[in-house]
SEMAR-134138 format. One line per 5 residues: their letters; for each residue x, y, z of C-alpha. Coordinates in nm, 4 decimals. Layout:
N
A> X Y Z  ...
// end
This chain:
529
XXXXX> -1.4877 -0.3893 1.6268  -1.6976 -0.6886 1.7501  -1.6778 -0.7243 2.1251  -1.7525 -1.0585 2.2648  -1.8107 -1.1240 2.6257
XXXXX> -1.8166 -1.4527 2.7742  -1.8025 -1.5950 3.1586  -1.5113 -1.7643 3.2373  -1.6076 -1.9522 3.5194  -1.9414 -2.0506 3.4103
XXXXX> -2.1640 -1.8592 3.6548  -2.3661 -1.5528 3.5318  -2.2386 -1.2249 3.5699  -2.4043 -0.8755 3.5311  -2.2107 -0.6764 3.2469
XXXXX> -2.2022 -0.3240 3.1334  -2.0061 -0.2438 2.8337  -1.8507 0.1072 2.7469  -1.6724 0.2344 2.4622  -1.5987 0.5730 2.3246
XXXXX> -1.4122 0.7872 2.0539  -1.2708 1.1384 2.1124  -1.2520 1.4318 1.8516  -0.9036 1.3423 1.7747  -1.0135 1.1327 1.4847
XXXXX> -1.1235 1.4255 1.2840  -0.8105 1.6322 1.2489  -0.4220 1.6591 1.2912  -0.4928 2.0120 1.4328  -0.5859 1.9596 1.7976
XXXXX> -0.6854 2.3468 1.7880  -0.9409 2.2983 1.5451  -1.3225 2.3222 1.6342  -1.5001 2.0065 1.6473  -1.8675 1.9462 1.5802
XXXXX> -2.1050 1.6674 1.6480  -2.4459 1.5084 1.6392  -2.6377 1.1923 1.7400  -2.8781 1.0078 1.5601  -3.0391 0.6667 1.4586
XXXXX> -3.0542 0.5428 1.0969  -3.3878 0.3904 0.9477  -3.2450 0.0372 0.9952  -3.1948 0.1205 1.3742  -2.7970 0.1953 1.3622
XXXXX> -2.7308 0.4495 1.6376  -2.4352 0.6630 1.5763  -2.2240 0.9627 1.6921  -2.1466 1.1869 1.3935  -1.8099 1.3915 1.4283
XXXXX> -1.6647 1.6490 1.2062  -1.4498 1.9385 1.1602  -1.6607 2.2591 1.1900  -1.4423 2.4355 0.9376  -1.3909 2.1747 0.6681
XXXXX> -1.0818 2.1821 0.4523  -1.1368 1.9829 0.1685  -0.8312 1.7867 0.0101  -0.6323 1.8737 0.3088  -0.4298 1.6808 0.5654
XXXXX> -0.2373 1.7688 0.8994  -0.0298 1.5120 1.0233  -0.1607 1.2564 0.7955  -0.5154 1.3123 0.8992  -0.7948 1.4009 0.6820
XXXXX> -0.9443 1.7480 0.7454  -1.2627 1.7028 0.5721  -1.5383 1.4432 0.5792  -1.7572 1.3192 0.8661  -1.6758 1.0493 1.1001
XXXXX> -1.9406 0.7925 1.2244  -1.9130 0.5883 1.5330  -2.1927 0.3658 1.5610  -2.3684 0.0459 1.6915  -2.7142 -0.1132 1.6918
XXXXX> -2.9996 0.0527 1.8629  -3.1565 -0.1044 2.1558  -3.3233 -0.0419 2.4680  -3.0204 -0.1652 2.6545  -2.8059 0.1246 2.4736
XXXXX> -2.7256 0.4587 2.6230  -2.5161 0.7047 2.4814  -2.3440 1.0578 2.5976  -2.1181 1.3423 2.4434  -1.9045 1.5493 2.6680
XXXXX> -1.5972 1.5963 2.8473  -1.3802 1.2740 2.8470  -1.3563 1.2569 3.2285  -1.7285 1.3552 3.2782  -1.8612 1.0971 3.0131
XXXXX> -1.6267 0.8116 3.1392  -1.7305 0.9029 3.5335  -2.0724 0.8458 3.4447  -2.0324 0.5333 3.2996  -1.8068 0.4182 3.5759
XXXXX> -2.0296 0.5510 3.8703  -2.3643 0.4408 3.7167  -2.3062 0.1429 3.4552  -2.4957 0.3537 3.2113  -2.4865 0.7195 3.0130
XXXXX> -2.7072 1.0020 3.0469  -2.8463 0.9946 2.6758  -2.7490 1.3614 2.6516  -2.5274 1.5661 2.4028  -2.2766 1.8062 2.4852
XXXXX> -2.3472 2.1387 2.2676  -2.0601 2.3386 2.3483  -1.8742 2.2836 2.0077  -1.5079 2.3483 2.0732  -1.1510 2.2886 2.0117
XXXXX> -1.0457 1.8988 2.0038  -0.7958 1.9650 2.3062  -1.0409 2.1948 2.5013  -1.1765 1.9449 2.7685  -1.1305 1.6809 2.5044
XXXXX> -1.5001 1.5982 2.3988  -1.5715 1.1980 2.3540  -1.8521 1.0345 2.2311  -1.9650 0.7162 2.3953  -2.1766 0.4007 2.3986
XXXXX> -2.2874 0.1918 2.7074  -2.4625 -0.1294 2.6507  -2.6379 -0.3016 2.9516  -2.5535 -0.6879 2.8574  -2.7461 -0.7987 3.1435
XXXXX> -2.6736 -1.1526 3.3017  -2.4228 -1.3092 3.0986  -2.3163 -1.6634 3.0783  -2.2494 -1.7880 2.7454  -2.0844 -1.5382 2.4992
XXXXX> -2.2684 -1.2240 2.3992  -2.1289 -0.9887 2.1171  -2.1866 -0.6146 2.0512  -2.0749 -0.4724 1.7142  -1.9256 -0.1351 1.6554
XXXXX> -1.8292 0.0593 1.3378  -1.6352 0.3461 1.2627  -1.5767 0.4985 0.9347  -1.5345 0.8330 0.7359  -1.7575 0.9760 0.4843
XXXXX> -1.6150 1.1989 0.2391  -1.8210 1.2968 -0.0783  -1.5145 1.4167 -0.2762  -1.1940 1.1969 -0.2103  -0.9271 1.3341 -0.4409
XXXXX> -0.8490 1.6300 -0.6790  -0.7174 1.5132 -1.0001  -0.5369 1.6619 -1.2936  -0.6479 1.4571 -1.5940  -0.7547 1.5604 -1.9401
XXXXX> -1.0108 1.8101 -1.8153  -0.7960 2.0093 -1.5950  -0.8127 1.9889 -1.2323  -1.1143 1.8102 -1.1069  -1.2731 1.6942 -0.7725
XXXXX> -1.3168 1.3023 -0.7932  -1.6117 1.1548 -0.5893  -1.5493 0.8729 -0.3602  -1.6764 0.5528 -0.5331  -1.9339 0.4817 -0.2607
XXXXX> -2.1276 0.7995 -0.3459  -2.2353 0.6140 -0.6630  -2.4172 0.3661 -0.4757  -2.5535 0.5298 -0.1634  -2.7548 0.8459 -0.1469
XXXXX> -2.6348 0.9899 0.1908  -2.3905 0.8862 0.4516  -2.6215 0.7390 0.6787  -2.7303 0.5012 0.3689  -2.3704 0.3872 0.3348
XXXXX> -2.3736 0.3505 0.7287  -2.6735 0.1270 0.7142  -2.5161 -0.0962 0.4551  -2.1692 -0.0789 0.6069  -2.3022 -0.2105 0.9606
XXXXX> -2.5602 -0.4622 0.8096  -2.2703 -0.6236 0.6029  -2.0555 -0.7244 0.8850  -2.1282 -1.1027 0.8449  -2.0588 -1.0920 0.4721
XXXXX> -1.7501 -0.9067 0.4922  -1.6377 -1.1302 0.7889  -1.6963 -1.4562 0.5868  -1.5411 -1.2887 0.2788  -1.2344 -1.1763 0.4594
XXXXX> -1.1641 -1.4918 0.6386  -1.2088 -1.6929 0.3380  -0.9162 -1.4752 0.1625  -0.7205 -1.4909 0.4963  -0.7361 -1.8730 0.4484
XXXXX> -0.6280 -1.8792 0.1208  -0.3570 -1.6555 0.1670  -0.2439 -1.8747 0.4693  -0.2738 -2.1846 0.2822  -0.0972 -2.0618 -0.0450
XXXXX> 0.1826 -1.8914 0.1737  0.2346 -2.2243 0.3870  0.2709 -2.4302 0.0671  0.5481 -2.1775 -0.0465  0.7159 -2.1118 0.2638
XXXXX> 0.5798 -2.2644 0.6122  0.4372 -2.0653 0.9076  0.6707 -1.8211 0.8789  0.5461 -1.7078 0.5234  0.2300 -1.7038 0.6597
XXXXX> 0.3178 -1.4554 0.9177  0.4819 -1.2163 0.6752  0.1800 -1.2243 0.4289  -0.1121 -1.2034 0.6510  0.0302 -0.8685 0.7763
XXXXX> 0.1637 -0.7431 0.4513  -0.1615 -0.8061 0.3132  -0.3596 -0.5951 0.5475  -0.0814 -0.3137 0.5120  -0.1029 -0.3129 0.1279
XXXXX> -0.4669 -0.2264 0.1097  -0.4564 0.0027 0.4002  -0.3149 0.2942 0.1876  -0.5875 0.2790 -0.0983  -0.9240 0.3808 -0.1619
XXXXX> -1.1572 0.3568 -0.4453  -1.2953 0.6576 -0.6357  -1.4625 0.7971 -0.9387  -1.7493 0.5895 -1.0852  -1.8553 0.2640 -1.1640
XXXXX> -1.7915 0.3062 -1.5245  -1.4174 0.4231 -1.4738  -1.3277 0.3264 -1.0954  -0.9857 0.4597 -0.9915  -0.7735 0.2952 -0.6975
XXXXX> -0.5902 0.5743 -0.5201  -0.3041 0.5015 -0.3130  -0.1120 0.7302 -0.0495  0.2552 0.6869 0.0260  0.2365 0.6682 0.3987
XXXXX> 0.5063 0.7112 0.6481  0.7236 0.9014 0.4351  0.6439 1.2131 0.2299  0.2859 1.1493 0.1541  0.2753 1.1353 -0.2453
XXXXX> -0.0229 1.0358 -0.4249  -0.0093 0.7403 -0.6656  0.3856 0.6925 -0.6227  0.4966 0.4794 -0.9134  0.7808 0.3050 -0.6999
XXXXX> 0.5540 0.2573 -0.4260  0.3030 0.0773 -0.6482  0.5855 -0.1524 -0.7705  0.6198 -0.3454 -0.4327  0.2249 -0.3509 -0.4117
XXXXX> 0.1752 -0.4747 -0.7587  0.2023 -0.8443 -0.6746  -0.0783 -0.8585 -0.4252  -0.3101 -0.6790 -0.6959  -0.1974 -0.9671 -0.9592
XXXXX> -0.2712 -1.2261 -0.6866  -0.6271 -1.0940 -0.5602  -0.7684 -0.9118 -0.8657  -0.5263 -0.7769 -1.1454  -0.8222 -0.5355 -1.2419
XXXXX> -0.7237 -0.3432 -0.9451  -0.3672 -0.2745 -1.1012  -0.5276 -0.1111 -1.3735  -0.7371 0.1114 -1.1314  -0.3988 0.2218 -0.9927
XXXXX> -0.2343 0.2795 -1.3131  -0.5204 0.4673 -1.4992  -0.4834 0.8105 -1.3198  -0.1106 0.8160 -1.4146  -0.1920 0.7253 -1.7911
XXXXX> -0.4525 0.9641 -1.7955  -0.2548 1.2466 -1.6500  0.0636 1.1980 -1.8969  -0.1617 1.1073 -2.2044  -0.3445 1.4498 -2.1590
XXXXX> -0.0092 1.6298 -2.1951  0.0214 1.7130 -1.8251  0.3711 1.6087 -1.7796  0.6556 1.7682 -1.9863  0.9198 1.4966 -1.9549
XXXXX> 0.9987 1.1836 -2.2016  1.0423 0.9557 -1.8977  0.7425 0.8121 -1.6514  0.6498 1.0583 -1.3700  0.7427 0.9878 -1.0216
XXXXX> 0.4180 1.0423 -0.8671  0.0837 1.2169 -0.9306  0.0880 1.4712 -0.6697  0.3236 1.5902 -0.3731  0.0591 1.5532 -0.1256
XXXXX> -0.2354 1.3137 -0.1063  -0.5069 1.3697 -0.1870  -0.4034 1.6151 -0.4462  -0.3207 1.4237 -0.7565  -0.2811 1.7325 -0.9101
XXXXX> 0.0355 1.6022 -1.1103  0.3434 1.7822 -1.2116  0.3002 2.0323 -1.5210  0.6238 2.1768 -1.4540  0.8145 1.8386 -1.4348
XXXXX> 0.9793 1.8966 -1.1142  0.8827 1.5679 -0.9382  1.1347 1.3436 -0.7763  1.4079 1.2545 -1.0475  1.3808 0.8683 -1.0805
XXXXX> 1.3852 0.8225 -1.4310  1.4934 0.4710 -1.5119  1.3240 0.3501 -1.1965  0.9789 0.4554 -1.2924  1.0054 0.4079 -1.6743
XXXXX> 1.0884 0.0435 -1.5819  0.8162 0.0043 -1.3344  0.5529 0.1073 -1.5508  0.6641 -0.1256 -1.8337  0.6742 -0.3961 -1.6214
XXXXX> 0.3423 -0.3139 -1.4308  0.1493 -0.2754 -1.7376  0.2424 -0.5850 -1.9261  0.1870 -0.7821 -1.6224  -0.1544 -0.6457 -1.5843
XXXXX> -0.2111 -0.7415 -1.9530  -0.0737 -1.1027 -1.9095  -0.3024 -1.1527 -1.6190  -0.6046 -1.0315 -1.7980  -0.5649 -1.0844 -2.1688
XXXXX> -0.6293 -0.6732 -2.1950  -0.4332 -0.6169 -2.4808  -0.6624 -0.3132 -2.5692  -0.5031 -0.1278 -2.2634  -0.1606 -0.1940 -2.4353
XXXXX> -0.2859 -0.0210 -2.7402  -0.4614 0.2633 -2.5651  -0.1437 0.3579 -2.4211  0.1070 0.2408 -2.6603  0.2647 0.5858 -2.7718
XXXXX> 0.3582 0.6516 -2.4103  0.4887 0.2829 -2.3175  0.6987 0.3439 -2.6172  0.8328 0.6823 -2.5327  0.9271 0.5413 -2.2140
XXXXX> 1.0900 0.2340 -2.3584  1.3007 0.4752 -2.5793  1.4218 0.6485 -2.2521  1.5413 0.3305 -2.1165  1.7297 0.2470 -2.4487
XXXXX> 1.9025 0.5587 -2.3952  1.9872 0.5362 -2.0221  1.9417 0.2227 -1.8812  2.2205 0.0370 -1.9810  2.4828 0.2723 -1.8207
XXXXX> 2.2620 0.4711 -1.5831  2.3551 0.8259 -1.4984  2.3959 0.9463 -1.1680  2.0398 0.9221 -1.0038  1.8218 0.7665 -0.7170
XXXXX> 1.6462 0.4338 -0.7287  1.3527 0.3791 -0.5404  1.5682 0.3160 -0.2527  1.6200 0.7033 -0.2681  1.7000 0.7317 0.1079
XXXXX> 2.0443 0.5596 0.0185  2.1579 0.8449 -0.2229  2.2055 0.8824 -0.5701  2.4905 0.6949 -0.7464  2.5728 0.6060 -1.1209
XXXXX> 2.6103 0.2817 -1.2965  2.3727 0.1109 -1.0414  2.3667 -0.2580 -1.1194  2.0232 -0.3376 -0.9934  1.8829 -0.0250 -1.1451
XXXXX> 2.0161 -0.0860 -1.4932  1.8523 -0.4580 -1.4693  1.5261 -0.3043 -1.4058  1.5608 -0.0711 -1.7098  1.6648 -0.3592 -1.9249
XXXXX> 1.3765 -0.5651 -1.8106  1.1627 -0.2716 -1.9057  1.2996 -0.2711 -2.2467  1.2214 -0.6314 -2.2835  0.8667 -0.5998 -2.1340
XXXXX> 0.8272 -0.3428 -2.4323  0.9251 -0.5948 -2.6709  0.6421 -0.8433 -2.5464  0.3880 -0.5234 -2.5489  0.4818 -0.4585 -2.9042
XXXXX> 0.4175 -0.8189 -2.9890  0.1042 -0.8485 -2.8030  -0.0445 -0.5229 -2.9887  0.0785 -0.6382 -3.3420  0.3718 -0.3976 -3.3922
XXXXX> 0.6211 -0.6719 -3.4927  0.9086 -0.4258 -3.5867  0.8978 -0.2604 -3.2538  0.8902 -0.6357 -3.0841  1.2101 -0.7305 -3.2795
XXXXX> 1.3836 -0.4045 -3.2034  1.3177 -0.4023 -2.8314  1.3773 -0.7900 -2.7717  1.7153 -0.7778 -2.9469  1.8147 -0.4452 -2.7431
XXXXX> 1.7314 -0.5997 -2.4453  1.9083 -0.9163 -2.5080  2.2258 -0.7007 -2.6251  2.2306 -0.5012 -2.3199  2.1658 -0.8055 -2.0826
XXXXX> 2.4881 -0.9411 -2.2381  2.6766 -0.6518 -2.1997  2.5210 -0.6050 -1.8315  2.6591 -0.9335 -1.7218  3.0320 -0.8014 -1.7939
XXXXX> 2.9655 -0.4768 -1.6362  2.7534 -0.6030 -1.3386  2.9186 -0.9355 -1.2025  3.2155 -0.9891 -0.9970  3.2842 -1.3270 -1.1445
XXXXX> 3.6102 -1.3621 -0.9736  3.4698 -1.2760 -0.6316  3.4526 -1.5700 -0.3807  3.1862 -1.6274 -0.4046  3.0890 -1.4703 -0.7279
XXXXX> 2.7904 -1.1953 -0.6910  2.6835 -0.8813 -0.8652  2.7747 -0.5353 -0.7464  2.6223 -0.2456 -0.6251  2.7743 -0.0378 -0.9235
XXXXX> 2.9623 -0.1402 -1.2107  3.3178 -0.2050 -1.1519  3.3173 -0.2103 -0.7624  3.3792 -0.5629 -0.7055  3.3718 -0.5348 -0.3420
XXXXX> 3.0264 -0.4012 -0.3147  2.6748 -0.5876 -0.3530  2.3267 -0.5431 -0.3317  1.9834 -0.7454 -0.3141  1.9151 -0.8164 -0.6745
XXXXX> 1.5584 -0.7736 -0.6480  1.4722 -0.6665 -0.9650  1.5350 -1.0095 -1.1026  1.1637 -1.0509 -0.9991  1.0515 -0.8562 -1.3101
XXXXX> 1.2168 -1.0894 -1.5442  1.0863 -1.3964 -1.3436  0.7132 -1.2861 -1.3065  0.6921 -1.1681 -1.7010  0.8372 -1.4762 -1.7938
XXXXX> 1.0814 -1.2892 -2.0007  1.3767 -1.5247 -1.9729  1.6218 -1.2474 -2.0122  1.8552 -1.3157 -1.7146  2.0466 -1.6463 -1.7365
XXXXX> 1.9747 -1.8946 -1.4737  2.3324 -1.9146 -1.3402  2.2767 -1.5455 -1.2213  1.9714 -1.6654 -1.0077  2.1391 -1.9566 -0.8663
XXXXX> 2.4754 -1.7282 -0.8009  2.2948 -1.4859 -0.6033  2.1226 -1.7434 -0.4037  2.4198 -1.8977 -0.3008  2.6026 -1.5267 -0.2295
XXXXX> 2.3276 -1.4235 -0.0040  2.4057 -1.6397 0.2716  2.7645 -1.5159 0.3113  2.6373 -1.1907 0.3926  2.3535 -1.2748 0.6437
XXXXX> 2.3029 -1.0685 0.9420  2.0677 -1.1557 1.2405  1.7655 -0.9831 1.0402  1.8615 -1.0590 0.6928  2.0523 -0.9363 0.3999
XXXXX> 2.1808 -0.5424 0.4055  2.0077 -0.3601 0.1117  2.3590 -0.3006 -0.0055  2.7319 -0.2345 0.1143  2.6667 0.1469 0.1775
XXXXX> 2.4763 0.0728 0.4804  2.3407 -0.2188 0.7246  1.9626 -0.1618 0.6841  1.7492 -0.3404 0.4597  1.3862 -0.3290 0.3407
XXXXX> 1.1618 -0.6018 0.3908  0.9495 -0.6064 0.0740  1.2838 -0.6228 -0.1315  1.4024 -0.9124 0.0752  1.0520 -1.0847 -0.0393
XXXXX> 1.1111 -1.0076 -0.3983  1.4544 -1.1447 -0.3499  1.3243 -1.4611 -0.1904  1.0824 -1.5120 -0.4436  1.3599 -1.5435 -0.7144
XXXXX> 1.6099 -1.7294 -0.4807  1.6363 -2.1050 -0.5240  1.6364 -2.3629 -0.2418  1.9715 -2.5092 -0.3292  2.2457 -2.5691 -0.0410
XXXXX> 2.2257 -2.2006 0.0629  1.8496 -2.2076 0.0581  1.8552 -1.8225 0.0374  1.4671 -1.8191 0.0060  1.4001 -1.9840 0.3354
XXXXX> 1.6427 -1.7970 0.4894  1.5262 -1.4509 0.3850  1.1602 -1.5291 0.4811  1.2709 -1.6709 0.8419  1.4505 -1.3598 0.8935
XXXXX> 1.1749 -1.1148 0.8174  0.9529 -1.3480 1.0323  1.1996 -1.3205 1.2862  1.2137 -0.9539 1.2705  0.8336 -0.9363 1.2939
XXXXX> 0.7968 -1.1373 1.5904  1.1074 -1.0259 1.8044  1.1690 -0.6332 1.7450  0.9314 -0.3726 1.8705  0.8077 -0.0887 1.6152
XXXXX> 0.5556 0.1796 1.6398  0.4771 0.1422 1.2553  0.1818 -0.0916 1.1561  0.4574 -0.3060 0.9616  0.7471 -0.1098 0.8835
XXXXX> 0.9705 -0.1960 0.5987  1.2877 -0.0226 0.6551  1.5176 -0.1483 0.9502  1.8708 -0.2533 1.0576  1.9731 -0.6268 0.9842
XXXX> 2.2096 -0.6335 1.2927  1.9688 -0.5074 1.5396  1.6340 -0.4712 1.3857  1.5812 -0.1142 1.4927
// end
């Protein structure tokens, strides 16, 4: 947090700046005992260290980590004062005096017992031009995740521990890196804005600038430089680790920024299943029910989403290989990929009663969009087989995908409707859904789905548009912003211009509706709630 102070009237003003954090950062259990300390690093960074007195490693309460050390820091100077203590006492001290007492409260206590806060006060002196003060906050965890891999359940270190010998070494670097981090992130922001504007104007800039922050906000790097992992938490729902169908809407930004990050996401899933720690023939749904416990599902009782996750894994793995040229990765896990493709051959054309990624909408047999993902997954396996020199498999999976997509046209398309469109489920011609799984065909350049389906869907969406977009399907009025953008990416700009309509609707929702979520993705298309 960089706080800039500047005189608005051109006159000089004597300014004192105050900030604090409370012990509420350290635990979701407000009765937990907090402990704290104060110090200054060798590079002159002063910090409040705050932590849970009884560390509960690999535990969370209300989505808050129950282990590790929090650091609230700023640059040491003669103008800086600090204090820890009861919230009202510390803040009153500053209010009455313009400085803090340079004292520490040593009565370690529960977070909600006379709420302890940790304050800094900076005497900025006489200010006319702009004066900036930098603060940083961060959590240092030596061990970030526990993971069921080939050697059983093991703690996995946070990646930063490979580069820094202590918390305060990392703090020194983090504080000192602000200039580089700012310029690098500003350059990325500018590139995203430029690219988004070229595709969808300022409205797409609004959407992508927020989505980029949200995408990386649920991830953290772990393990070692020799084999980094990118861990992901499914936030705002059930807290799973490495949820495959949450990775799927995330993976386009990985392809855009650095496709190797996608490998770091996929690796733990491959390692666990290749080690024989998952008994089912289809891909697992997630790597653990409660992040940061990536302890797998040796009993096979994860959420049952077989066609969805097999398709996702095949599509994302091929997308990574296409972006990087890393065909050795395909060879390394070929047996698993072929196993999942075999499951799709058996169950994707006529999908059994099951949920898709939109599990909140309920299970349904013969889902048109789900079947499409499975067929695209088979097509992806054909490309994977070809890239790894398995020519017989390549021919088999490619011909199967082509046969299935031809049958899918008959099952899924309400050709006699006005206008024609694909259905939510086979044979239900009055139903529809966002056909966002066309994205896999387009991004992999498979050419499985004929262009008239793309055009047909683009023309259809305008006929079911609500104030804030197109409903996810005919069962409900709500939609999902991520799937609307997937749909926009494969929609044409013909007479209906569905692409721009969908982008505009999400930007409108973003700008007009209140929400207590950072950037929620599920909302009603009629009222935005």
